[in-house]
Biopython code that builds the backbone (N, CA, C, O; Angstrom):
import numpy as np
from Bio.PDB.StructureBuilder import StructureBuilder

atoms = [
    (1, "UNK", "N", (0.896, -1.135, 0.013)),
    (1, "UNK", "CA", (0.247, -0.155, -0.064)),
    (1, "UNK", "C", (0.904, 1.005, -0.244)),
    (1, "UNK", "O", (1.881, 0.835, 0.486)),
    (2, "UNK", "N", (1.048, 2.299, -0.833)),
    (2, "UNK", "CA", (1.455, 3.182, -1.076)),
    (2, "UNK", "C", (0.781, 4.519, -0.293)),
    (2, "UNK", "O", (-0.411, 4.634, -0.007)),
    (3, "UNK", "N", (1.542, 5.215, -0.099)),
    (3, "UNK", "CA", (1.326, 6.507, 1.045)),
    (3, "UNK", "C", (1.056, 7.456, 0.164)),
    (3, "UNK", "O", (1.846, 7.652, -0.760)),
    (4, "UNK", "N", (-0.083, 8.193, 0.293)),
    (4, "UNK", "CA", (-0.451, 9.384, -0.299)),
    (4, "UNK", "C", (-0.130, 10.390, -0.332)),
    (4, "UNK", "O", (-0.162, 10.962, 0.758)),
    (5, "UNK", "N", (0.276, 11.071, -1.334)),
    (5, "UNK", "CA", (0.807, 12.496, -1.559)),
    (5, "UNK", "C", (-0.052, 13.492, -2.442)),
    (5, "UNK", "O", (0.030, 13.509, -3.670)),
    (6, "UNK", "N", (-1.038, 14.475, -1.571)),
    (6, "UNK", "CA", (-1.592, 15.408, -2.257)),
    (6, "UNK", "C", (-1.319, 16.221, -3.427)),
    (6, "UNK", "O", (-2.227, 16.714, -4.096)),
    (7, "UNK", "N", (0.133, 16.399, -3.735)),
    (7, "UNK", "CA", (1.228, 16.647, -4.710)),
    (7, "UNK", "C", (0.624, 15.895, -6.001)),
    (7, "UNK", "O", (0.336, 16.529, -7.017)),
    (8, "UNK", "N", (0.469, 14.633, -5.905)),
    (8, "UNK", "CA", (-0.031, 14.086, -6.920)),
    (8, "UNK", "C", (-1.043, 14.134, -7.916)),
    (8, "UNK", "O", (-0.949, 13.793, -9.095)),
    (9, "UNK", "N", (-2.121, 14.643, -7.247)),
    (9, "UNK", "CA", (-3.315, 15.160, -7.989)),
    (9, "UNK", "C", (-3.417, 16.252, -9.151)),
    (9, "UNK", "O", (-2.776, 17.280, -8.933)),
    (10, "UNK", "N", (-3.922, 16.205, -10.009)),
    (10, "UNK", "CA", (-3.975, 17.158, -11.282)),
    (10, "UNK", "C", (-4.641, 18.201, -10.849)),
    (10, "UNK", "O", (-5.830, 18.022, -10.585)),
    (11, "UNK", "N", (-4.139, 19.357, -10.693)),
    (11, "UNK", "CA", (-4.488, 20.619, -10.029)),
    (11, "UNK", "C", (-4.766, 21.307, -11.480)),
    (11, "UNK", "O", (-4.357, 20.707, -12.474)),
    (12, "UNK", "N", (-5.305, 22.288, -11.600)),
    (12, "UNK", "CA", (-5.436, 23.212, -12.771)),
    (12, "UNK", "C", (-4.388, 24.370, -12.644)),
    (12, "UNK", "O", (-3.600, 24.432, -11.700)),
    (13, "UNK", "N", (-4.431, 25.197, -13.568)),
    (13, "UNK", "CA", (-3.048, 26.147, -13.679)),
    (13, "UNK", "C", (-3.076, 27.035, -12.276)),
    (13, "UNK", "O", (-2.043, 27.456, -11.756)),
    (14, "UNK", "N", (-4.260, 27.235, -11.795)),
    (14, "UNK", "CA", (-4.277, 27.977, -10.496)),
    (14, "UNK", "C", (-4.136, 27.358, -9.169)),
    (14, "UNK", "O", (-4.247, 27.991, -8.120)),
    (15, "UNK", "N", (-3.831, 25.813, -9.268)),
    (15, "UNK", "CA", (-3.507, 24.829, -8.442)),
    (15, "UNK", "C", (-4.336, 24.539, -7.763)),
    (15, "UNK", "O", (-3.954, 24.229, -6.635)),
    (16, "UNK", "N", (-5.890, 24.466, -8.021)),
    (16, "UNK", "CA", (-7.100, 23.752, -7.709)),
    (16, "UNK", "C", (-7.422, 22.789, -8.454)),
    (16, "UNK", "O", (-7.318, 22.524, -9.651)),
    (17, "UNK", "N", (-8.048, 22.052, -7.064)),
    (17, "UNK", "CA", (-8.974, 20.959, -8.111)),
    (17, "UNK", "C", (-10.606, 20.906, -7.638)),
    (17, "UNK", "O", (-10.709, 21.271, -6.467)),
    (18, "UNK", "N", (-11.518, 20.652, -8.070)),
    (18, "UNK", "CA", (-12.660, 20.363, -7.533)),
    (18, "UNK", "C", (-12.924, 19.226, -6.663)),
    (18, "UNK", "O", (-12.634, 18.049, -6.873)),
    (19, "UNK", "N", (-13.577, 19.790, -5.552)),
    (19, "UNK", "CA", (-14.019, 18.784, -4.459)),
    (19, "UNK", "C", (-15.621, 18.861, -4.382)),
    (19, "UNK", "O", (-16.309, 19.879, -4.310)),
    (20, "UNK", "N", (-16.084, 17.369, -4.419)),
    (20, "UNK", "CA", (-17.290, 17.435, -4.463)),
    (20, "UNK", "C", (-17.630, 16.500, -2.628)),
    (20, "UNK", "O", (-17.243, 15.474, -2.068)),
    (21, "UNK", "N", (-18.403, 17.466, -2.375)),
    (21, "UNK", "CA", (-19.113, 16.744, -0.626)),
    (21, "UNK", "C", (-20.308, 15.957, -0.929)),
    (21, "UNK", "O", (-21.254, 16.361, -1.606)),
    (22, "UNK", "N", (-20.203, 14.834, -0.394)),
    (22, "UNK", "CA", (-20.976, 13.753, -0.727)),
    (22, "UNK", "C", (-21.543, 13.613, 0.753)),
    (22, "UNK", "O", (-20.693, 14.058, 1.524)),
    (23, "UNK", "N", (-22.804, 13.103, 1.513)),
    (23, "UNK", "CA", (-23.689, 12.708, 2.530)),
    (23, "UNK", "C", (-23.139, 11.119, 2.663)),
    (23, "UNK", "O", (-23.355, 10.189, 1.887)),
    (24, "UNK", "N", (-22.449, 11.124, 3.762)),
    (24, "UNK", "CA", (-21.617, 10.066, 3.578)),
    (24, "UNK", "C", (-23.164, 8.981, 3.835)),
    (24, "UNK", "O", (-23.544, 8.201, 2.962)),
    (25, "UNK", "N", (-23.655, 9.099, 4.758)),
    (25, "UNK", "CA", (-24.962, 8.249, 5.296)),
    (25, "UNK", "C", (-25.994, 8.169, 4.462)),
    (25, "UNK", "O", (-26.798, 7.271, 4.712)),
    (26, "UNK", "N", (-26.272, 9.071, 3.243)),
    (26, "UNK", "CA", (-27.436, 9.298, 2.023)),
    (26, "UNK", "C", (-26.965, 9.058, 0.909)),
    (26, "UNK", "O", (-27.596, 8.367, 0.110)),
    (27, "UNK", "N", (-25.726, 9.590, 0.608)),
    (27, "UNK", "CA", (-25.445, 9.745, -0.921)),
    (27, "UNK", "C", (-25.596, 10.823, -1.569)),
    (27, "UNK", "O", (-25.134, 10.895, -2.708)),
    (28, "UNK", "N", (-26.442, 12.167, -0.851)),
    (28, "UNK", "CA", (-26.666, 13.097, -1.249)),
    (28, "UNK", "C", (-25.708, 14.122, -1.717)),
    (28, "UNK", "O", (-25.115, 14.570, -0.735)),
    (29, "UNK", "N", (-25.423, 14.522, -2.512)),
    (29, "UNK", "CA", (-24.319, 15.637, -3.174)),
    (29, "UNK", "C", (-24.695, 17.067, -2.365)),
    (29, "UNK", "O", (-25.781, 17.631, -2.500)),
    (30, "UNK", "N", (-23.982, 17.385, -1.801)),
    (30, "UNK", "CA", (-24.191, 18.510, -0.751)),
    (30, "UNK", "C", (-23.497, 19.806, -1.649)),
    (30, "UNK", "O", (-24.131, 20.838, -1.871)),
    (31, "UNK", "N", (-22.260, 19.608, -2.070)),
    (31, "UNK", "CA", (-21.922, 20.866, -2.841)),
    (31, "UNK", "C", (-20.489, 20.200, -3.477)),
    (31, "UNK", "O", (-19.953, 19.093, -3.425)),
    (32, "UNK", "N", (-20.141, 21.664, -4.181)),
    (32, "UNK", "CA", (-18.914, 21.261, -4.786)),
    (32, "UNK", "C", (-18.018, 22.743, -4.633)),
    (32, "UNK", "O", (-18.553, 23.785, -5.011)),
    (33, "UNK", "N", (-16.640, 22.761, -4.060)),
    (33, "UNK", "CA", (-15.797, 23.525, -3.995)),
    (33, "UNK", "C", (-14.572, 23.304, -4.195)),
    (33, "UNK", "O", (-14.299, 22.166, -4.577)),
    (34, "UNK", "N", (-13.271, 24.428, -3.986)),
    (34, "UNK", "CA", (-12.452, 23.968, -4.492)),
    (34, "UNK", "C", (-11.397, 23.776, -3.465)),
    (34, "UNK", "O", (-11.591, 24.146, -2.307)),
    (35, "UNK", "N", (-9.959, 23.047, -3.950)),
    (35, "UNK", "CA", (-9.271, 22.646, -3.057)),
    (35, "UNK", "C", (-7.746, 22.864, -3.594)),
    (35, "UNK", "O", (-7.547, 22.728, -4.801)),
    (36, "UNK", "N", (-6.600, 23.220, -2.674)),
    (36, "UNK", "CA", (-5.060, 23.040, -3.130)),
    (36, "UNK", "C", (-4.735, 21.997, -3.100)),
    (36, "UNK", "O", (-5.536, 21.081, -3.285)),
    (37, "UNK", "N", (-3.601, 21.820, -2.886)),
    (37, "UNK", "CA", (-2.706, 20.720, -2.099)),
    (37, "UNK", "C", (-2.677, 20.815, -0.540)),
    (37, "UNK", "O", (-2.730, 19.855, 0.229)),
    (38, "UNK", "N", (-2.581, 22.177, -0.194)),
    (38, "UNK", "CA", (-2.408, 22.227, 1.134)),
    (38, "UNK", "C", (-3.887, 21.988, 1.904)),
    (38, "UNK", "O", (-3.998, 21.554, 3.050)),
    (39, "UNK", "N", (-4.909, 22.337, 1.087)),
    (39, "UNK", "CA", (-6.337, 22.316, 2.083)),
    (39, "UNK", "C", (-6.571, 20.516, 1.569)),
    (39, "UNK", "O", (-7.431, 19.967, 2.258)),
    (40, "UNK", "N", (-6.102, 19.851, 0.784)),
    (40, "UNK", "CA", (-6.273, 18.726, 0.802)),
    (40, "UNK", "C", (-5.367, 17.449, 2.118)),
    (40, "UNK", "O", (-5.686, 16.422, 2.719)),
    (41, "UNK", "N", (-4.194, 18.310, 2.010)),
    (41, "UNK", "CA", (-3.519, 17.862, 3.226)),
    (41, "UNK", "C", (-3.916, 18.074, 4.779)),
    (41, "UNK", "O", (-3.596, 17.386, 5.748)),
    (42, "UNK", "N", (-4.592, 19.063, 4.725)),
    (42, "UNK", "CA", (-5.078, 19.610, 6.273)),
    (42, "UNK", "C", (-6.196, 18.923, 6.552)),
    (42, "UNK", "O", (-6.236, 18.213, 7.557)),
    (43, "UNK", "N", (-7.479, 19.058, 5.530)),
    (43, "UNK", "CA", (-8.463, 18.097, 5.401)),
    (43, "UNK", "C", (-8.171, 16.700, 5.975)),
    (43, "UNK", "O", (-8.890, 16.283, 6.883)),
    (44, "UNK", "N", (-6.901, 15.759, 5.379)),
    (44, "UNK", "CA", (-6.457, 14.719, 5.605)),
    (44, "UNK", "C", (-5.813, 14.461, 7.237)),
    (44, "UNK", "O", (-6.364, 13.636, 7.966)),
    (45, "UNK", "N", (-5.159, 14.886, 7.495)),
    (45, "UNK", "CA", (-4.534, 15.325, 8.607)),
    (45, "UNK", "C", (-5.771, 15.489, 9.832)),
    (45, "UNK", "O", (-5.821, 14.699, 10.775)),
    (46, "UNK", "N", (-6.733, 16.610, 9.670)),
    (46, "UNK", "CA", (-7.440, 17.077, 10.652)),
    (46, "UNK", "C", (-8.931, 16.210, 10.478)),
    (46, "UNK", "O", (-9.556, 15.957, 11.508)),
    (47, "UNK", "N", (-9.338, 15.878, 9.480)),
    (47, "UNK", "CA", (-10.677, 15.276, 9.343)),
    (47, "UNK", "C", (-11.831, 16.376, 9.243)),
    (47, "UNK", "O", (-13.049, 16.214, 9.174)),
    (48, "UNK", "N", (-11.060, 17.562, 9.258)),
    (48, "UNK", "CA", (-12.228, 18.831, 9.012)),
    (48, "UNK", "C", (-11.904, 19.321, 7.792)),
    (48, "UNK", "O", (-10.785, 19.769, 7.541)),
    (49, "UNK", "N", (-13.056, 19.257, 6.784)),
    (49, "UNK", "CA", (-12.851, 19.477, 5.593)),
    (49, "UNK", "C", (-12.238, 21.054, 5.373)),
    (49, "UNK", "O", (-12.926, 22.006, 5.741)),
    (50, "UNK", "N", (-11.225, 21.218, 4.900)),
    (50, "UNK", "CA", (-10.986, 22.646, 4.162)),
    (50, "UNK", "C", (-10.813, 23.058, 2.760)),
    (50, "UNK", "O", (-10.387, 22.303, 1.886)),
    (51, "UNK", "N", (-11.099, 24.073, 2.610)),
    (51, "UNK", "CA", (-11.245, 24.231, 1.138)),
    (51, "UNK", "C", (-10.695, 25.665, 1.168)),
    (51, "UNK", "O", (-10.625, 26.458, 2.107)),
    (52, "UNK", "N", (-10.232, 25.807, -0.432)),
    (52, "UNK", "CA", (-9.771, 27.155, -0.739)),
    (52, "UNK", "C", (-10.727, 28.070, -1.289)),
    (52, "UNK", "O", (-11.513, 27.737, -2.175)),
    (53, "UNK", "N", (-10.676, 29.293, -0.751)),
    (53, "UNK", "CA", (-11.786, 30.097, -1.335)),
    (53, "UNK", "C", (-10.845, 30.688, -2.336)),
    (53, "UNK", "O", (-9.650, 30.934, -2.170)),
    (54, "UNK", "N", (-11.651, 30.897, -3.508)),
    (54, "UNK", "CA", (-11.314, 31.750, -4.652)),
    (54, "UNK", "C", (-11.696, 32.911, -4.443)),
    (54, "UNK", "O", (-10.712, 33.650, -4.470)),
    (55, "UNK", "N", (-12.776, 33.555, -4.213)),
    (55, "UNK", "CA", (-12.820, 35.158, -3.735)),
    (55, "UNK", "C", (-12.404, 35.878, -2.798)),
    (55, "UNK", "O", (-12.385, 37.109, -2.819)),
    (56, "UNK", "N", (-11.891, 34.891, -1.545)),
    (56, "UNK", "CA", (-11.127, 35.326, -0.415)),
    (56, "UNK", "C", (-9.536, 34.985, -0.505)),
    (56, "UNK", "O", (-8.730, 35.335, 0.357)),
    (57, "UNK", "N", (-9.259, 34.368, -1.492)),
    (57, "UNK", "CA", (-7.548, 33.764, -1.617)),
    (57, "UNK", "C", (-7.100, 33.626, -0.320)),
    (57, "UNK", "O", (-6.217, 34.244, 0.275)),
    (58, "UNK", "N", (-8.135, 32.352, 0.192)),
    (58, "UNK", "CA", (-7.976, 31.991, 1.536)),
    (58, "UNK", "C", (-8.346, 30.642, 2.330)),
    (58, "UNK", "O", (-9.533, 30.372, 2.150)),
    (59, "UNK", "N", (-7.895, 30.008, 2.892)),
    (59, "UNK", "CA", (-8.252, 28.629, 3.563)),
    (59, "UNK", "C", (-9.694, 28.727, 4.098)),
    (59, "UNK", "O", (-9.990, 29.745, 4.724)),
    (60, "UNK", "N", (-10.475, 27.915, 3.941)),
    (60, "UNK", "CA", (-11.955, 28.143, 4.261)),
    (60, "UNK", "C", (-12.379, 26.670, 4.924)),
    (60, "UNK", "O", (-12.900, 25.794, 4.234)),
    (61, "UNK", "N", (-12.050, 26.475, 6.562)),
    (61, "UNK", "CA", (-12.640, 25.532, 7.268)),
    (61, "UNK", "C", (-14.054, 25.366, 7.317)),
    (61, "UNK", "O", (-14.641, 26.069, 8.140)),
    (62, "UNK", "N", (-14.650, 24.680, 6.698)),
    (62, "UNK", "CA", (-16.150, 24.129, 6.247)),
    (62, "UNK", "C", (-16.665, 24.346, 7.674)),
    (62, "UNK", "O", (-16.222, 23.516, 8.468)),
    (63, "UNK", "N", (-17.520, 25.290, 8.207)),
    (63, "UNK", "CA", (-17.892, 25.296, 9.449)),
    (63, "UNK", "C", (-17.591, 26.311, 10.545)),
    (63, "UNK", "O", (-18.129, 26.500, 11.635)),
    (64, "UNK", "N", (-16.620, 26.879, 9.961)),
    (64, "UNK", "CA", (-15.604, 27.761, 11.006)),
    (64, "UNK", "C", (-16.288, 28.821, 11.837)),
    (64, "UNK", "O", (-16.005, 29.026, 13.017)),
    (65, "UNK", "N", (-17.290, 29.544, 11.091)),
    (65, "UNK", "CA", (-17.756, 30.504, 11.628)),
    (65, "UNK", "C", (-19.457, 30.074, 11.579)),
    (65, "UNK", "O", (-20.123, 30.907, 12.195)),
    (66, "UNK", "N", (-20.052, 29.271, 11.148)),
    (66, "UNK", "CA", (-21.647, 29.141, 10.916)),
    (66, "UNK", "C", (-21.585, 27.718, 11.743)),
    (66, "UNK", "O", (-22.729, 27.287, 11.892)),
    (67, "UNK", "N", (-20.780, 27.030, 12.210)),
    (67, "UNK", "CA", (-20.763, 25.737, 12.839)),
    (67, "UNK", "C", (-21.409, 24.509, 12.215)),
    (67, "UNK", "O", (-21.915, 23.519, 12.745)),
    (68, "UNK", "N", (-21.237, 24.879, 10.838)),
    (68, "UNK", "CA", (-22.253, 23.606, 9.604)),
    (68, "UNK", "C", (-21.120, 22.897, 9.072)),
    (68, "UNK", "O", (-20.847, 22.927, 7.872)),
    (69, "UNK", "N", (-20.251, 22.070, 10.185)),
    (69, "UNK", "CA", (-19.086, 21.202, 9.721)),
    (69, "UNK", "C", (-18.958, 20.202, 9.145)),
    (69, "UNK", "O", (-19.795, 19.311, 9.292)),
    (70, "UNK", "N", (-17.765, 20.033, 8.233)),
    (70, "UNK", "CA", (-18.314, 18.369, 7.572)),
    (70, "UNK", "C", (-17.006, 17.334, 7.819)),
    (70, "UNK", "O", (-16.023, 17.093, 7.118)),
    (71, "UNK", "N", (-17.352, 16.933, 8.866)),
    (71, "UNK", "CA", (-16.135, 15.717, 9.437)),
    (71, "UNK", "C", (-16.131, 14.684, 8.038)),
    (71, "UNK", "O", (-17.027, 14.068, 7.460)),
    (72, "UNK", "N", (-14.843, 14.810, 7.841)),
    (72, "UNK", "CA", (-14.290, 13.559, 6.552)),
    (72, "UNK", "C", (-14.773, 12.072, 7.020)),
    (72, "UNK", "O", (-14.718, 11.658, 8.178)),
    (73, "UNK", "N", (-15.167, 11.484, 6.096)),
    (73, "UNK", "CA", (-15.575, 10.195, 6.564)),
    (73, "UNK", "C", (-14.709, 8.907, 5.462)),
    (73, "UNK", "O", (-14.290, 7.783, 5.742)),
    (74, "UNK", "N", (-14.701, 9.616, 4.283)),
    (74, "UNK", "CA", (-13.822, 8.941, 3.197)),
    (74, "UNK", "C", (-13.523, 10.099, 2.177)),
    (74, "UNK", "O", (-14.251, 11.067, 1.958)),
    (75, "UNK", "N", (-12.310, 9.812, 1.597)),
    (75, "UNK", "CA", (-11.634, 10.552, 0.661)),
    (75, "UNK", "C", (-11.277, 9.761, -0.648)),
    (75, "UNK", "O", (-10.599, 8.734, -0.677)),
    (76, "UNK", "N", (-11.855, 10.418, -1.762)),
    (76, "UNK", "CA", (-11.279, 9.427, -2.989)),
    (76, "UNK", "C", (-11.231, 10.389, -4.053)),
    (76, "UNK", "O", (-11.694, 11.529, -4.069)),
    (77, "UNK", "N", (-10.587, 9.743, -4.964)),
    (77, "UNK", "CA", (-10.095, 10.739, -6.430)),
    (77, "UNK", "C", (-10.263, 10.057, -7.347)),
    (77, "UNK", "O", (-10.058, 8.843, -7.334)),
    (78, "UNK", "N", (-10.730, 10.802, -8.463)),
    (78, "UNK", "CA", (-11.013, 10.089, -9.898)),
    (78, "UNK", "C", (-9.939, 9.310, -10.561)),
    (78, "UNK", "O", (-8.771, 9.352, -10.174)),
    (79, "UNK", "N", (-10.399, 8.512, -11.687)),
    (79, "UNK", "CA", (-9.206, 8.015, -12.336)),
    (79, "UNK", "C", (-8.603, 8.647, -13.183)),
    (79, "UNK", "O", (-7.786, 8.073, -13.903)),
    (80, "UNK", "N", (-8.859, 9.988, -13.302)),
    (80, "UNK", "CA", (-7.682, 11.124, -14.056)),
    (80, "UNK", "C", (-6.921, 11.997, -12.540)),
    (80, "UNK", "O", (-6.123, 12.912, -12.744)),
    (81, "UNK", "N", (-7.164, 11.718, -11.568)),
    (81, "UNK", "CA", (-7.010, 12.517, -10.570)),
    (81, "UNK", "C", (-6.873, 13.837, -10.690)),
    (81, "UNK", "O", (-5.870, 14.483, -10.388)),
    (82, "UNK", "N", (-8.225, 14.385, -11.282)),
    (82, "UNK", "CA", (-8.470, 15.681, -11.298)),
    (82, "UNK", "C", (-10.019, 16.586, -10.601)),
    (82, "UNK", "O", (-10.504, 17.703, -10.776)),
    (83, "UNK", "N", (-10.347, 15.482, -9.842)),
    (83, "UNK", "CA", (-11.458, 15.686, -8.944)),
    (83, "UNK", "C", (-11.781, 14.706, -7.892)),
    (83, "UNK", "O", (-11.725, 13.478, -7.953)),
    (84, "UNK", "N", (-12.149, 15.507, -6.865)),
    (84, "UNK", "CA", (-11.706, 14.658, -5.722)),
    (84, "UNK", "C", (-13.358, 14.652, -5.111)),
    (84, "UNK", "O", (-14.118, 15.600, -5.308)),
    (85, "UNK", "N", (-13.674, 13.646, -4.489)),
    (85, "UNK", "CA", (-14.915, 13.141, -3.788)),
    (85, "UNK", "C", (-14.898, 13.039, -2.743)),
    (85, "UNK", "O", (-13.985, 12.262, -2.462)),
    (86, "UNK", "N", (-15.483, 13.436, -1.733)),
    (86, "UNK", "CA", (-15.415, 13.319, 0.124)),
    (86, "UNK", "C", (-16.874, 13.117, 0.478)),
    (86, "UNK", "O", (-17.810, 13.870, 0.209)),
    (87, "UNK", "N", (-16.902, 11.849, 1.197)),
    (87, "UNK", "CA", (-17.950, 11.697, 1.944)),
    (87, "UNK", "C", (-18.001, 11.886, 3.142)),
    (87, "UNK", "O", (-17.111, 11.397, 3.838)),
    (88, "UNK", "N", (-18.934, 12.562, 3.674)),
    (88, "UNK", "CA", (-18.359, 13.565, 4.885)),
    (88, "UNK", "C", (-19.575, 13.500, 5.859)),
    (88, "UNK", "O", (-20.556, 12.904, 5.412)),
    (89, "UNK", "N", (-19.662, 13.956, 6.972)),
    (89, "UNK", "CA", (-20.724, 13.685, 7.927)),
    (89, "UNK", "C", (-21.184, 15.234, 8.256)),
    (89, "UNK", "O", (-20.784, 15.885, 9.222)),
    (90, "UNK", "N", (-22.035, 15.650, 7.329)),
    (90, "UNK", "CA", (-22.758, 17.232, 7.750)),
    (90, "UNK", "C", (-23.302, 17.641, 8.387)),
    (90, "UNK", "O", (-24.447, 17.193, 8.442)),
    (91, "UNK", "N", (-22.953, 18.732, 9.312)),
    (91, "UNK", "CA", (-23.393, 19.075, 10.617)),
    (91, "UNK", "C", (-24.391, 20.649, 10.183)),
    (91, "UNK", "O", (-23.943, 21.772, 9.951)),
    (92, "UNK", "N", (-25.474, 20.298, 10.192)),
    (92, "UNK", "CA", (-26.057, 21.411, 9.640)),
    (92, "UNK", "C", (-26.368, 21.344, 8.049)),
    (92, "UNK", "O", (-26.105, 20.312, 7.433)),
    (93, "UNK", "N", (-26.972, 22.545, 7.355)),
    (93, "UNK", "CA", (-26.681, 23.107, 6.143)),
    (93, "UNK", "C", (-25.572, 23.166, 5.395)),
    (93, "UNK", "O", (-24.648, 23.776, 5.934)),
    (94, "UNK", "N", (-25.270, 22.543, 3.867)),
    (94, "UNK", "CA", (-23.702, 22.863, 3.248)),
    (94, "UNK", "C", (-24.163, 23.872, 2.690)),
    (94, "UNK", "O", (-23.297, 24.743, 2.770)),
    (95, "UNK", "N", (-25.192, 24.311, 2.081)),
    (95, "UNK", "CA", (-25.182, 25.750, 1.312)),
    (95, "UNK", "C", (-25.041, 27.054, 2.233)),
    (95, "UNK", "O", (-25.469, 26.959, 3.383)),
    (96, "UNK", "N", (-24.578, 28.040, 1.893)),
    (96, "UNK", "CA", (-24.526, 29.389, 2.703)),
    (96, "UNK", "C", (-25.690, 29.533, 2.526)),
    (96, "UNK", "O", (-26.056, 29.942, 3.628)),
    (97, "UNK", "N", (-26.817, 29.472, 1.717)),
    (97, "UNK", "CA", (-28.435, 29.911, 1.506)),
    (97, "UNK", "C", (-29.158, 29.411, 2.652)),
    (97, "UNK", "O", (-30.218, 29.923, 3.011)),
    (98, "UNK", "N", (-28.505, 28.215, 3.367)),
    (98, "UNK", "CA", (-29.180, 27.640, 4.408)),
    (98, "UNK", "C", (-29.919, 26.182, 3.860)),
    (98, "UNK", "O", (-30.599, 25.487, 4.615)),
    (99, "UNK", "N", (-29.724, 25.920, 2.740)),
    (99, "UNK", "CA", (-30.180, 24.957, 2.047)),
    (99, "UNK", "C", (-29.493, 23.612, 2.564)),
    (99, "UNK", "O", (-28.285, 23.702, 2.784)),
    (100, "UNK", "N", (-30.030, 22.525, 2.761)),
    (100, "UNK", "CA", (-29.303, 21.316, 3.046)),
    (100, "UNK", "C", (-28.131, 20.911, 1.861)),
    (100, "UNK", "O", (-27.046, 20.426, 2.182)),
    (101, "UNK", "N", (-28.477, 21.155, 0.606)),
    (101, "UNK", "CA", (-27.288, 21.072, -0.559)),
    (101, "UNK", "C", (-27.428, 22.099, -1.164)),
    (101, "UNK", "O", (-28.342, 22.893, -0.943)),
    (102, "UNK", "N", (-26.533, 22.244, -2.032)),
    (102, "UNK", "CA", (-26.131, 23.756, -2.967)),
    (102, "UNK", "C", (-27.044, 23.121, -4.256)),
    (102, "UNK", "O", (-27.481, 23.988, -5.014)),
    (103, "UNK", "N", (-27.284, 22.135, -4.495)),
    (103, "UNK", "CA", (-27.863, 21.727, -5.876)),
    (103, "UNK", "C", (-29.224, 21.528, -5.360)),
    (103, "UNK", "O", (-29.693, 20.431, -5.055)),
    (104, "UNK", "N", (-29.933, 22.850, -5.267)),
    (104, "UNK", "CA", (-31.720, 22.374, -5.270)),
    (104, "UNK", "C", (-32.335, 23.259, -6.235)),
    (104, "UNK", "O", (-33.503, 23.646, -6.269)),
    (105, "UNK", "N", (-31.297, 23.541, -7.075)),
    (105, "UNK", "CA", (-32.104, 24.128, -8.390)),
    (105, "UNK", "C", (-32.124, 23.253, -9.314)),
    (105, "UNK", "O", (-31.063, 22.792, -9.735)),
    (106, "UNK", "N", (-33.549, 22.781, -9.899)),
    (106, "UNK", "CA", (-34.111, 21.864, -10.569)),
    (106, "UNK", "C", (-34.254, 22.276, -12.361)),
    (106, "UNK", "O", (-35.044, 23.178, -12.638)),
    (107, "UNK", "N", (-33.558, 21.664, -13.395)),
    (107, "UNK", "CA", (-34.544, 22.355, -14.659)),
    (107, "UNK", "C", (-35.352, 21.075, -15.080)),
    (107, "UNK", "O", (-34.763, 19.996, -15.160)),
    (108, "UNK", "N", (-36.281, 21.149, -15.267)),
    (108, "UNK", "CA", (-37.386, 19.909, -15.779)),
    (108, "UNK", "C", (-38.451, 20.413, -16.543)),
    (108, "UNK", "O", (-39.329, 21.196, -16.179)),
    (109, "UNK", "N", (-38.292, 19.903, -17.601)),
    (109, "UNK", "CA", (-39.213, 20.006, -18.897)),
    (109, "UNK", "C", (-38.988, 21.374, -19.343)),
    (109, "UNK", "O", (-39.900, 22.191, -19.476)),
    (110, "UNK", "N", (-37.793, 21.602, -19.564)),
    (110, "UNK", "CA", (-37.295, 23.053, -19.775)),
    (110, "UNK", "C", (-37.275, 24.153, -18.822)),
    (110, "UNK", "O", (-36.526, 25.121, -18.959)),
    (111, "UNK", "N", (-38.449, 23.950, -17.437)),
    (111, "UNK", "CA", (-38.622, 24.969, -16.660)),
    (111, "UNK", "C", (-37.755, 25.136, -15.422)),
    (111, "UNK", "O", (-37.532, 24.131, -14.747)),
    (112, "UNK", "N", (-37.229, 26.342, -15.048)),
    (112, "UNK", "CA", (-36.511, 25.893, -13.715)),
    (112, "UNK", "C", (-37.387, 26.138, -12.386)),
    (112, "UNK", "O", (-38.190, 27.067, -12.304)),
    (113, "UNK", "N", (-37.175, 25.310, -11.465)),
    (113, "UNK", "CA", (-37.774, 24.813, -10.163)),
    (113, "UNK", "C", (-37.150, 24.913, -9.240)),
    (113, "UNK", "O", (-36.296, 24.036, -9.107)),
    (114, "UNK", "N", (-37.234, 26.007, -8.129)),
    (114, "UNK", "CA", (-36.379, 25.790, -6.762)),
    (114, "UNK", "C", (-36.661, 25.109, -5.484)),
    (114, "UNK", "O", (-37.394, 25.553, -4.600)),
    (115, "UNK", "N", (-36.125, 24.178, -5.466)),
    (115, "UNK", "CA", (-36.436, 23.188, -4.470)),
    (115, "UNK", "C", (-35.654, 23.592, -3.140)),
    (115, "UNK", "O", (-35.703, 22.792, -2.206)),
    (116, "UNK", "N", (-34.822, 24.967, -2.965)),
    (116, "UNK", "CA", (-34.221, 24.885, -1.685)),
    (116, "UNK", "C", (-35.303, 25.439, -1.012)),
    (116, "UNK", "O", (-36.459, 25.062, -1.205)),
    (117, "UNK", "N", (-34.879, 26.610, 0.030)),
    (117, "UNK", "CA", (-35.328, 26.661, 1.710)),
    (117, "UNK", "C", (-36.645, 27.754, 1.191)),
    (117, "UNK", "O", (-37.432, 28.209, 2.021)),
]
sb = StructureBuilder()
sb.init_structure("model")
sb.init_model(0)
sb.init_chain("A")
sb.init_seg("    ")
for serial, (resi, resn, name, xyz) in enumerate(atoms, 1):
    if name == "N":
        sb.init_residue(resn, " ", resi, " ")
    sb.init_atom(name, np.array(xyz, "f"), 0.0, 1.0, " ", f" {name:<3s}", serial, name[0])
structure = sb.get_structure()
């Protein structure tokens, strides 16, 4: 068994990789955000999901201010090593809008349906 090195993932030219958070219990997709190698390393070492905020240009520990934390249960990456899937225990809503998931807008039969809060 090999030891994982976050630097072996395929990051974009900004040094980022998309990271999808999925509820470990239900399989529901909660959100997508960005990570860099340091955020990946911090997430794996602490068990508390840490992202990279593109707008603030700083690390963002999910739930640090809101209390809506994501506890890492399993860390996976895809076959091209350019996308992360994390199974998490989500405490509170995942979305900054207060919705359980960020994916609450549905396009059905050409119509936009808001299933959020």
